[in-house]
N, C-alpha and C positions, 0 to 999 in steps of 0.2 A: 464454166469458170469457177463456180462455187464449189463444185465437186473436186476440182484440182486443188483449190485452196484447202478443203477439208482433208484431202489425202496428204497434202504437204504438212498440214498442221498435225495430223496423226503421226507422221514420220518424226517431226520435231519433238512431239511429246514422248515417243519411244526413245529417241536419242537422249532427251533430258532425263527420262526415267533411268536409263542405263548408266548415265553419268552419275546420277544421284546414288544409285545402288553401289556403283564403284567407289564413290567417295565414302559411303557408309561402311563398306568393307575396309577401306584404308584406315578410317577412323577407328573401327573396332580392333584392327590389327595394331595400330599405334597405342591404343589404350591397353591392349594385352601386353605389348612390349614394355610400356611404362609400368604396368603392374608387376611384370616379371623383373624388371630392373629394381623397383622398390622392394620386392621380396628378397632379391639377392643382396641389396644393400643392407637390409635389416639383418639378414643372416650373417653378413660380414661384420656388422656392428657388434652383434652378439658374440661372434668369434673373437673379435679384438678385445671386448670386455672380459671374456674368459681368459684370454692370454694375459691381459693386465693383472687380473686377480691371481692367476697362477705365479706371475713374476713377483707380486707383492708378498704372496705366501712364501715363496722361496727366499726372498730377501729377509723375511722375519725369521724363518728357520735358520738361515745362514748366521744371522746376528745372534740368535740363541746358541747355536753351536760354538760360534767364536767366543762368546762370553763364557760358555762352559769350559772351553779349552784354556782360556786365559785364566779362569779360576783354578783349573787343575794345575797349570804351570806355576801359578803363585803358590799354591799349596806344596808342590814338589820342591820349589826353590826354598820355601820355609823349612822343609824337611832336610834338604841338603845343607842349609845353613846351620840347622840344629845339630846335624850329624857332624859337620865340620867343627863346630864349637865344642862338642863333646870329645872329639878326637884331640882337641888342643891345637889343632893346626891353624885355627882361625881363618879357614878358607874363605876367600873373597868370592862370593857367588853372585855379586851384583851383575846385572845384565843390562846392556843398553837396549832401550825400547825404540824400535823403529816404527814409523807410522803404519798402522794397519789400514786395509782398504776402507774400513768403516770411518776412519778419521781422516784419510787423505784422498780417497777416491782412486787409489791405485788400480784396483781391479776394473773400475768403470772405464779407465783409460787403457785397459788391456794389459796391465802389468801383472806381476806375481805378488803374492803375499808372503813375505819372509818372516813376519811376525817378530819373535824375540830372537835375537842373535847374541852370541857371547860378546861381552865388552871387549873393546880393543885392549890387547895386551894380556888377556886372561889365558890360562893354560888349557882351554877347551877348544 
């Protein structure tokens, strides 16, 4: 009877050992998956940060270009006004200023930037 119990005890010990080894493999697999997920999340976080930095850079470059174009337009308007005054025509070169995307958020809403348009009633 003692020998039967010892044999049965050995079987139970082998079953327990197999279950523990299986549980250890599942834990290792879960840890690998967790580490893989954390690694992928970190990569995505870096990618998003790089995209955000690129967007900020593009916004700055866009603002600089817009300012440059607005300065050039003002200079050209001044030249046109001076030429008109010299010609004695007294040309009215005033222009109506429409909101630009930087001031009104038009581009952010998907609209177009029309910038400076001729004033109503002008000959342009």
